[in-house]
C-alpha positions as CSV (number, residue, x, y, z in Angstrom):
1,M,106.2,198.6,-20.9
2,N,103.7,196.4,-23.2
3,R,101.2,198.4,-24.3
4,C,98.7,195.4,-23.1
5,F,99.4,196.5,-19.3
6,F,97.1,199.4,-20.3
7,F,94.7,197.7,-22.3
8,P,91.8,197.6,-19.7
9,L,92.3,201.5,-18.7
10,L,92.3,202.2,-22.5
11,L,88.9,200.8,-22.8
12,F,87.9,202.1,-19.7
13,V,88.8,205.7,-20.6
14,S,88.1,205.5,-24.3
15,S,84.7,204.1,-24.0
16,C,83.1,206.2,-20.8
17,A,80.8,208.1,-23.0
18,A,79.2,204.8,-24.5
19,F,78.3,203.5,-20.9
20,N,75.2,205.7,-20.2
21,G,71.8,206.6,-22.1
22,P,70.9,209.7,-23.5
23,A,72.0,212.9,-21.1
24,L,69.0,214.9,-22.3
25,Q,66.1,212.4,-21.8
26,P,65.4,213.1,-18.2
27,E,64.7,216.3,-18.3
28,I,62.6,215.9,-21.4
29,N,60.8,213.5,-19.1
30,R,60.6,216.0,-16.1
31,R,59.1,218.2,-18.2
32,V,56.4,216.5,-19.7
33,M,55.3,214.6,-16.6
34,A,55.0,218.4,-15.2
35,G,52.9,219.3,-18.1
36,D,55.6,221.7,-19.6
37,I,55.3,220.5,-23.1
38,K,55.9,223.6,-25.2
39,G,59.0,223.6,-22.9
40,A,60.1,220.3,-23.7
41,A,59.5,220.6,-27.2
42,E,61.8,223.9,-27.4
43,K,64.5,221.8,-25.2
44,I,64.5,218.9,-27.3
45,E,64.8,220.7,-30.8
46,A,67.3,223.2,-29.5
47,E,69.9,220.0,-27.9
48,A,69.9,217.3,-29.7
49,S,73.6,216.6,-29.3
50,D,72.7,215.8,-25.9
51,Y,71.1,212.7,-26.9
52,G,74.4,211.3,-27.6
53,Q,75.7,209.0,-29.8
54,G,73.8,205.7,-31.0
55,N,70.7,207.6,-29.9
56,Y,68.8,208.7,-33.2
57,L,66.3,206.8,-33.1
58,L,65.6,207.5,-29.5
59,Y,65.6,210.6,-30.1
60,Y,63.0,211.2,-33.0
61,L,60.9,209.0,-31.1
62,D,60.4,211.3,-28.1
63,R,60.8,214.5,-30.2
64,G,58.0,213.2,-32.6
65,L,56.1,212.2,-29.6
66,V,56.6,215.9,-27.4
67,E,55.6,217.8,-30.6
68,H,52.6,215.6,-31.1
69,Y,51.8,216.4,-27.4
70,A,52.5,220.2,-28.4
71,G,50.0,220.2,-31.3
72,L,53.1,220.8,-33.6
73,Y,51.6,218.3,-35.9
74,P,54.2,219.1,-39.3
75,Q,57.2,219.1,-37.2
76,S,56.1,215.5,-35.5
77,I,55.2,214.2,-38.5
78,Q,59.0,215.1,-39.8
79,S,60.4,213.8,-36.7
80,F,58.7,210.4,-36.7
81,D,59.2,209.8,-40.7
82,K,62.9,210.1,-39.7
83,A,62.3,208.1,-36.7
84,K,60.7,205.1,-39.1
85,R,63.2,205.3,-41.4
86,R,66.0,205.0,-38.8
87,F,63.8,201.7,-37.4
88,E,64.0,200.2,-40.6
89,E,67.5,200.7,-40.8
90,L,68.2,199.2,-37.5
91,Y,65.3,196.5,-36.9
92,T,67.6,193.6,-38.6
93,Q,70.8,192.7,-36.0
94,S,73.8,194.1,-37.5
95,L,76.4,191.3,-36.3
96,S,79.1,193.8,-36.8
97,K,78.1,196.2,-34.2
98,E,77.1,193.4,-31.6
99,A,80.5,192.5,-31.7
100,V,81.9,195.6,-29.7
101,S,78.9,194.9,-27.2
102,W,80.1,192.1,-26.0
103,M,83.6,193.6,-24.6
104,G,81.5,196.5,-23.2
105,N,77.9,197.1,-23.0
106,D,74.7,197.3,-25.0
107,Y,75.2,200.8,-24.8
108,A,77.8,200.5,-27.7
109,L,75.0,199.9,-29.8
110,P,72.6,201.9,-31.4
111,Y,69.0,202.0,-29.7
112,R,66.9,200.1,-31.8
113,G,63.7,200.0,-30.5
114,A,61.0,197.3,-29.0
115,D,58.2,195.9,-31.0
116,Y,55.3,197.6,-29.3
117,E,57.2,201.1,-30.1
118,Y,58.0,199.9,-34.0
119,V,54.3,199.7,-33.8
120,L,53.1,202.8,-32.1
121,V,55.0,205.2,-33.9
122,N,52.7,204.3,-37.0
123,V,49.4,205.1,-34.3
124,F,51.1,208.4,-33.4
125,Q,51.9,209.5,-36.7
126,S,48.4,208.4,-38.2
127,L,47.0,210.6,-35.6
128,N,49.0,213.8,-36.6
129,Y,47.5,213.2,-39.8
130,L,44.0,213.2,-38.7
131,S,45.0,216.2,-36.6
132,S,45.9,217.8,-39.7
133,G,42.9,216.9,-41.7
134,N,44.5,214.7,-43.9
135,V,42.7,211.3,-44.0
136,N,44.5,209.4,-46.8
137,E,47.8,209.6,-45.3
138,A,46.9,208.3,-42.1
139,L,45.1,205.5,-44.1
140,V,48.7,205.1,-45.4
141,E,49.9,204.6,-41.7
142,A,47.7,201.8,-41.4
143,R,48.9,199.8,-44.7
144,D,52.4,200.4,-43.2
145,L,51.2,198.6,-40.1
146,D,50.0,195.3,-42.3
147,S,53.6,195.0,-43.5
148,K,55.4,195.6,-40.0
149,Y,53.2,193.3,-38.1
150,Q,54.6,190.5,-40.9
151,V,58.4,191.9,-40.1
152,V,57.5,191.5,-36.1
153,E,56.3,188.4,-36.6
154,R,59.3,186.6,-38.9
155,Q,61.8,188.5,-35.8
156,A,60.2,186.8,-33.1
157,L,60.0,183.5,-34.4
158,A,63.4,183.8,-35.5
159,A,64.3,184.6,-31.7
160,K,62.5,181.8,-30.1
161,R,60.0,184.6,-28.0
162,R,56.2,185.4,-28.1
163,R,55.1,189.0,-30.1
164,F,54.1,191.7,-27.6
165,E,54.1,194.4,-30.6
166,D,50.3,195.2,-29.2
167,N,47.2,194.1,-27.8
168,G,44.9,194.8,-30.2
169,F,44.7,198.1,-30.0
170,A,46.8,199.1,-33.2
171,R,44.6,197.4,-35.1
172,M,41.4,198.6,-33.8
173,F,42.7,202.0,-34.1
174,M,43.3,201.8,-37.6
175,G,40.0,200.3,-38.1
176,F,38.5,203.7,-36.6
177,V,40.6,205.0,-39.5
178,N,39.5,203.0,-42.1
179,E,35.7,203.3,-41.4
180,A,36.4,207.1,-41.2
181,S,36.9,206.7,-45.1
182,A,34.2,207.4,-47.7
183,R,35.7,204.6,-49.9
184,A,33.3,201.1,-50.1
185,D,37.1,199.3,-49.6
186,D,38.2,200.7,-46.7
187,R,35.3,199.9,-44.5
188,D,36.1,196.2,-45.6
189,N,39.2,196.9,-44.3
190,A,37.8,198.3,-41.3
191,R,35.8,195.2,-40.8
192,I,39.2,192.8,-41.2
193,F,41.3,195.4,-38.9
194,Y,38.6,194.8,-35.9
195,R,38.5,191.1,-36.3
196,Q,42.3,191.1,-35.8
197,A,41.9,193.3,-33.2
198,E,39.3,190.9,-31.3
199,E,41.6,188.0,-31.7
200,M,44.5,189.8,-30.0
201,Y,42.7,191.3,-27.5
202,S,41.0,188.1,-26.8
203,Q,44.8,186.2,-26.9
204,Y,46.5,188.9,-24.4
205,Y,43.7,189.0,-21.7
206,G,42.8,185.3,-22.3
207,G,39.4,186.4,-23.4
208,M,38.7,188.5,-20.1
209,Y,38.7,191.9,-21.9
210,E,37.6,193.4,-24.9
211,P,36.8,197.3,-25.5
212,Q,33.0,197.8,-25.6
213,V,33.6,200.2,-28.6
214,L,35.1,197.5,-30.8
215,K,32.2,195.1,-30.0
216,D,30.0,198.0,-31.2
217,R,32.0,198.9,-34.2
218,L,32.1,195.2,-35.4
219,K,28.2,194.3,-34.5
220,A,27.4,198.1,-37.1
221,L,29.9,196.8,-39.7
222,N,28.3,193.6,-39.7
223,G,25.1,194.9,-40.4
224,W,23.3,194.7,-36.7
225,G,23.3,198.1,-35.9
226,G,22.4,199.7,-39.3
227,A,24.4,202.6,-40.8
228,D,25.8,205.3,-38.6
229,A,24.4,208.7,-40.5
230,K,25.2,210.7,-37.3
231,A,28.5,212.5,-36.6
232,V,31.5,210.5,-34.7
233,V,33.8,211.8,-32.0
234,Y,36.9,209.9,-31.0
235,V,39.0,210.9,-28.4
236,L,42.4,209.0,-27.8
237,Q,43.5,209.9,-23.8
238,S,47.2,209.2,-23.3
239,A,47.4,209.0,-19.7
240,G,50.0,208.1,-17.1
241,F,53.7,207.8,-18.1
242,S,55.5,204.8,-19.3
243,P,57.8,202.3,-17.3
244,V,61.0,203.2,-17.0
245,K,64.0,201.1,-16.6
246,E,66.3,200.1,-13.6
247,S,69.4,198.0,-13.5
248,Q,69.8,194.6,-11.7
249,I,73.3,193.6,-10.9
250,I,74.5,190.7,-9.7
251,P,78.4,190.9,-8.6
252,V,80.8,188.2,-10.0
253,P,84.0,187.0,-8.8
254,L,86.1,185.6,-11.1
255,E,89.9,183.5,-10.5
256,R,93.0,185.5,-9.7
257,G,91.5,188.2,-7.7
258,L,89.5,189.9,-10.8
259,V,86.1,190.8,-10.2
260,A,83.1,191.4,-12.5
261,Q,79.1,192.0,-12.0
262,V,76.3,190.7,-14.2
263,A,73.8,193.5,-15.0
264,F,70.2,193.6,-16.9
265,P,67.2,195.7,-16.9
266,R,64.0,195.5,-15.8
267,F,60.8,197.9,-15.9
268,V,59.5,199.9,-12.7
269,R,56.0,201.6,-13.4
270,R,55.6,205.2,-12.6
271,Y,52.8,206.7,-10.3
272,S,49.9,208.4,-12.5
273,A,46.8,209.7,-10.7
274,T,44.5,209.5,-13.8
275,R,42.9,206.2,-14.9
276,N,40.1,207.4,-17.5
277,G,38.8,210.5,-18.5
278,L,35.0,211.7,-19.4
279,L,34.5,213.7,-22.7
280,T,31.4,215.7,-22.8
281,A,29.8,217.2,-25.5
282,E,27.4,220.3,-25.1
283,G,25.1,220.8,-28.2
284,P,21.9,222.6,-29.6
285,G,19.5,223.1,-27.1
286,G,21.5,222.4,-23.8
287,V,21.8,218.7,-25.3
288,K,24.7,217.1,-23.5
289,V,26.1,213.6,-24.5
290,Q,28.8,212.0,-22.6
291,A,31.2,209.1,-22.8
292,V,33.9,207.7,-20.5
293,T,37.4,206.6,-21.9
294,E,38.0,202.8,-21.5
295,L,41.5,201.0,-21.9
296,G,42.6,200.5,-25.1
297,V,46.4,199.5,-24.3
298,S,48.4,199.3,-21.6
299,I,52.0,200.1,-22.6
300,D,53.0,200.1,-19.1
301,D,52.3,196.0,-19.5
302,L,53.3,195.8,-23.5
303,A,57.0,196.9,-22.0
304,M,57.1,194.4,-19.7
305,K,55.9,191.9,-21.5
306,D,58.3,192.4,-24.2
307,L,61.3,192.5,-21.9
308,E,60.3,189.4,-20.5
309,S,59.9,187.4,-23.8
310,R,64.0,188.7,-24.5
311,K,65.0,188.1,-20.7
312,A,66.6,184.5,-21.3
313,A,68.9,186.2,-24.2
314,A,69.6,189.3,-22.4
315,L,70.7,186.8,-19.3
316,A,72.5,184.6,-21.7
317,K,74.7,187.6,-23.0
318,A,75.0,189.2,-19.6
319,V,76.7,185.7,-18.2
320,I,78.6,185.1,-21.0
321,R,80.2,188.6,-21.3
322,P,82.3,188.9,-18.5
323,A,83.5,185.4,-18.8
324,L,84.7,186.3,-22.5
325,K,86.3,189.4,-20.8
326,Y,88.1,187.3,-18.3
327,L,89.5,184.8,-20.8
328,V,91.2,187.9,-22.4
329,E,92.2,189.4,-18.9
330,R,93.5,186.3,-17.6
331,K,96.1,185.8,-20.6
332,Q,96.9,189.4,-20.3
333,Q,97.7,189.0,-16.6
334,E,99.7,185.9,-17.2
335,N,102.0,187.8,-19.8
336,I,102.4,191.0,-17.2
337,Q,103.3,188.5,-14.5
338,K,106.0,186.9,-17.0
339,K,107.5,190.3,-17.9
340,F,106.9,192.8,-15.1
341,G,106.5,190.6,-12.0
342,S,103.9,190.3,-9.4
343,P,103.3,193.8,-8.6
344,A,102.6,194.8,-12.3
345,A,100.1,191.7,-12.8
346,G,98.5,192.8,-9.4
347,L,97.9,196.5,-10.8
348,F,96.3,195.1,-14.1
349,G,93.7,193.1,-12.3
350,L,93.0,195.6,-10.3
351,M,92.6,197.9,-13.3
352,S,90.8,195.0,-15.0
353,S,88.4,194.7,-12.1
354,L,87.4,198.4,-12.5
355,Y,87.0,198.0,-15.9
356,N,84.7,195.1,-15.4
357,I,82.5,197.0,-13.0
358,Y,82.2,199.9,-14.4
359,S,81.8,198.6,-18.1
360,E,79.1,196.2,-17.3
361,R,75.9,198.3,-17.5
362,A,72.3,197.4,-18.3
363,D,71.0,199.0,-21.1
364,L,68.0,201.3,-19.6
365,R,67.1,203.4,-22.8
366,S,63.3,203.2,-24.0
367,W,61.2,205.3,-25.4
368,Q,60.0,207.1,-22.5
369,A,57.8,209.9,-23.7
370,L,55.1,207.3,-24.1
371,P,52.2,207.0,-21.8
372,A,51.5,204.4,-19.8
373,E,48.2,203.7,-21.5
374,I,46.0,204.9,-24.0
375,R,42.1,204.7,-23.7
376,V,39.6,205.7,-26.2
377,A,36.1,207.1,-26.2
378,R,33.5,207.1,-28.9
379,L,30.4,210.2,-29.5
380,S,27.7,209.4,-31.9
381,L,26.6,213.0,-32.4
382,D,23.3,214.8,-34.7
383,P,24.7,217.3,-36.9
384,G,25.1,220.6,-35.2
385,K,27.7,222.4,-33.6
386,Y,29.1,221.1,-30.2
387,H,31.4,222.7,-27.4
388,L,33.6,219.7,-26.1
389,R,35.7,219.5,-22.4
390,F,37.5,216.6,-21.2
391,E,37.8,215.9,-17.6
392,H,40.8,213.7,-16.6
393,L,39.6,211.3,-13.7
394,S,41.0,209.5,-10.9
395,E,40.6,205.9,-9.9
396,D,37.6,207.1,-7.7
397,M,36.0,209.2,-10.3
398,T,37.2,212.3,-8.9
399,V,38.2,215.0,-11.6
400,N,41.9,215.8,-11.0
401,G,41.9,218.0,-14.3
402,A,40.1,219.4,-16.8
403,E,40.3,220.5,-20.5
404,D,38.6,222.5,-23.2
405,L,38.8,221.0,-26.3
406,G,37.1,223.7,-28.0
407,E,34.4,223.6,-30.8
408,I,33.3,221.3,-33.6
409,D,30.4,221.9,-36.2
410,C,29.5,218.3,-36.9
411,S,28.5,216.9,-40.1
412,A,26.8,213.5,-40.5
413,G,28.8,210.7,-41.6
414,Q,31.8,212.7,-40.8
415,T,34.5,211.4,-38.1
416,Y,36.9,213.6,-36.0
417,F,39.6,212.7,-33.8
418,L,40.7,214.9,-30.7
419,V,43.9,214.1,-28.5
420,T,44.6,214.7,-25.1
421,R,47.5,213.7,-22.8
422,S,46.7,213.5,-19.1
423,R,49.5,214.9,-17.1
424,R,48.8,213.8,-13.2
């Protein structure tokens, strides 16, 4: 019997493993949502192979962020370095591998990440260095971001879609980092980042929203607020859980009894009880200074807008792919009809339909360890020892969790960065 008869069955069997996302990721996701950060870090380190072929980047993105949450900053730095190198390798399209996905699905391609993920990895890497006391390396991440913005812009122009790599938050944060440096030129760089952030927030929110902390820093650096001789404490709160993708499926009947389907992804938000947080510093003589976190970036919104900007291309590919499969399968079915008769051709049609239905999978991969939002608060403190406490607040400002952030001995002119992860 002609081997073309077995074409769809061979494809079906040989490519089963390529039609699904990383098997370990849901387990890591559940542990992070349950607050078992240490367990998630141990699990992801021990079972790297369970992320599957083609998910090298996704593995190190998830691993780096879980290690960051766990306070394993040296390990997180190593993981994010690997992710960044892989990003650079994959960010431009590989046409030879792209061709494979036209006869299967996008799981046949390595995970390349989205624009906002490409940028946020630098933010978390910078936080790793700041948490390790290395401001100079954190500044390197700021310079790396500058070059990334240019790459993202070129890619977006080439694809004729809008850019949603951040809404101004990454630029604002890198302004914080540059301002924390003692060098005068870094303060100039901070002013540049803040101005860029102001412009991005204005574009993203239509002039309706800009973080108060950004307004204050621009005012101070423009000379209106004077020099800040106090110590500064920033807290960055990762709140909620980033959206996950689900598949939208449309059956497509073809000629000659063949059946196919079109599948494409959409993001679904995940519920979180936490909306913001309250940072409290208790200092000498019973002094208490407080600040409520405000929205820096909604990763939920970035993810959805980024996917929406790619929807036209994804839909076009999803519609064309079944047609290409059908053209190949119809020719094979005609050959089988001539050589082996109607029963064999009918069986081939059934096998082809099963292959078409099974193989058409929307790519549901994303960096799921990300929070839904990053919120920020800033305290200006007189020199001295302070005990820091952070309360996680719901939308009605009731406390649904509290965290002891320890004690710091503040020096005038010093900047301290703290990170916290809301778990509800």
